[in-house]
N, C-alpha and C positions, 0 to 999 in steps of 0.2 A: 402300245392303245390298244383299247377294250376293242372285241371284236366288235360288229354290227349287230350282231344277234349270238351272247354268251350263250355256252353249253348250257341244255337242259337241268345239268346238277345244280348250277348256277341260277339261273333263270327262275326254276319253280320256287326254289325258298323264296326269292326276291321278292316275285309277285305275291307271294303270300306275307310277306313282311310288310309290301307298300299296301295290299289289302286290309290290316291291320291297319297300319298307318292312317290312313285314309279315312278309314271307320272311324278312327278317334275325333279326326281332325272336324270329319263332317258332324260329329256329333257334339263337340265339346268346342269347334271353333280352333284349335290348335294340335300341335304334335307332329303333325303326319313328315315333317322334315326329321327333327330329333327321333322320331320312330326308327326312321328307316334308316338315317345314318349311323345310332349307336347300332341296330341289329344288324342292318347290310352289310356295313363293315366285315361282319363274318364271312361272307358271299364276295367281296368287290370292291376296290379300291373308293376312300368315300369321294375324290372328288368326282370319278366317274358317276357315282351315286347322285351327288350335288347336281353337277349339269342337265344330268336326265330327269330330274324331279322338278326343276324349277318349271318349266315349261306345264307340266301336269298340277302342281300346286297352283298356279293360277288359272288355269282351268278350273279347279275345284273353288278355287276364292270365289273368280266371277258366278259362277254357278249361285254359290249362295248368296253372294250379294246380289244378284238379280232376283232371286224367288225372296229376298227377305228384306231389300234396301227400305221399305218402309219403317224400321226397328232400328237402323242406324243413328247409334248417340251420335251427330255429327258433331255437336256444338266439344263434345269430349275427343272427338276424333281427330278434328281440325284444329283445336286449340291447345290440347295437351298430348294427344299422341303423338300424332305423326311429324309435327316439328321437330322435336325433341330425338325421335328415331332417326329422323331426316339428316338431322347435324349430326349424330354418330356415325350414320351409315359410310362416308367416303372415309372416317377413320379407319372402320373394317378394311376396308377393299385397298387403301394404298399403303395403312401403316402395320393392319394386324397380321396381313396376309403375309409381311414379309418374317413374321415373328416364328418364335418355334412352336407350332399345332399343337402338339401334346400336351405342352404346360396349358396353352389359352384352355383347352378343353377341359382340363383337369382343373382349372380355376373356376371353368363355368359351372363344371358338375357340383364344385363343391359348394358354388352359392345357391343351387338349384335345393340340394340337399338343407343347407340350412334355411333357408325361405320357409321350403316345404313341410320339414322338419316342425317349424316354430307353428305355423298355422296349422299344421295337423296337431300337434300336440295343443296348444290353445283349446281348440275344439272338443279334442274327448278328454282332458281335463275337466270338464264342465259337468261328467256325471255317466259317459259310456255313450256308445253309441247309439240308441235310441234319442237319450236326454239332447246331446248333443244335436241333433238333427232338427230336434225341436226348438232348442233355441235359437239356432241358422235361420230356422223358418221364422222368430218372431222378429231375430234381429234385424235378420237381412244382412245387406253386405258389412264388414270390417271400417271401422273408421275411417277416415282417408290421412294418408302420412302425410308430414311437411311437404309444401312444394317443390322444395330446393331437393330433397331426395327423390321425388316423383320423379324429376326432371333429370338430376345423375342416372337412376337408374334406367331412364330411356335413352339416356346419349351412350350409355354404355350398352344397354341390347341392340341398339341399333349399330353401334361399330363392328357388334358381334355377327350380327345379323350380314355386316357387310363382308364379314372375312367368311362367315360357314354358312351363311343364309339360314342359323339356328339359333336367331338373338331373341325371337319369341315368348319367351318365359319371362323375361321382365317388363314386356307389355302384356303378357299373362297376367303377373302379379299385380301390377297395378290398373290394370281393368277391373281384376277380382273385387279390388277395395272402392272400386268407384260406384259399378253397374250391377245393380241384384237381376235382372231380369234375364232370362239365361238365353231368349233367343236374339234379345239387344245386344246382350255379350259376346256371343258367337257370331254375329253379322256383324257388328262394331270391328273386331278383330279381324274378320275374315277381308272387308273394308282396306284395313293397314296393310294385311298381307300381298293383298292384289296391287295397290299403289309401290308399296317396297317392292313386290318382285317384278312389276314392270322395269321399274330402273335394273336391279341384280340382272334379269334376261338380258337388256339393251348391254348392258357392260361385257357380258358373259360374251355376247355376238360381237363386239366391237374386239375383245381379247382374243377371239378365237376359240373361248374352248368349246363354242357350240359347231359341232361337224358331223361328218355323218355317223362316225362311233354313238354321240350321244344322242343325235336324233332317231338310231335303230333301238337305243335300249328306251327313251322315251315311246316310240311306238309298241313293242315290249310289253311293255308295264302299261300303257292302256285299259287294259283289261280291270285291271287293280282298282283302280279308282272308279270305274263305275260299280264294281262290289262297294266298294267303301261309301259311296254316295247314298246305295237304297239300305244297307246294313245303318248305315249312321245316323241318318234320318228316323228309322225308326227307334234308335237310341234314344236319341234328342228328344222325340214324342212323348217317351213315355217315361224319362229317367225325373223323379222328382226332385225339384229346386235343393233341398238341403243336400240331398245325396249327387246330384251335378256338382256341387262346392268340393265337396270330399272326392270326387271324383279327380278334378281339378289338380287339384293338392296333390291325390297322390300319384298321379299323371308324371307331377313338377317332381316330385320327392324319385318318381322308379326313372326317369331320362337322366335326373341326375346323377343316380347310380352308377346305370349305366354307362355315362359320359368319363367319369371316376376309373372305370373298370377298363374301357376301351379308348380311353385316352393316348 
């Protein structure tokens, strides 16, 4: 069992990793769990990290939703995002959790690398960074994918979220092709995470995964979320839309590579 307060040699680097992860999610609307798990697994078991992070992620999501609720794209969230992510959630909780975690993470990582690599190559093939940014600014979001494909990706994302609490990139990818405004993009995703993580936290409590060890680690990592909120808000407010979209897909690519390496 993980100690209530890990040794400083473990806790300090884990706090730095989580501060980075929460900064990224505050700025972009996703990434906290992926980055924390990918890097934090160098210092601590993945299960211990996930059980400690879910309450913190819920706090961050609720903070962003409370501050920016007027920007939520409710029609997209409740008609297209949430229903299909929710449909996949129990698959992850009750089915994927029994399968080989290493294999699932590698498949997941390969998907992220493929999706992000394709989007970034399409962007940069238009004539370099400066021209790509200008093109994105003029064109806005990519054309929408077929609905059946969108729904399938979201169901798979919900299943992975149920298994690892990290199925967000599917929703990130779909949302990036629909919502252009970065404030609406961020808070719509945050509302999705809040709703899904209420379910995940409830399941962890019922399953007995939330105990003294995970609560102790949650409290120890709490300062990281404060740092992430402050720095992430500054970045979000000062990053141009075109650069913002490039960073989104670059983060997807990075997390995919990390999952492949750490699977």
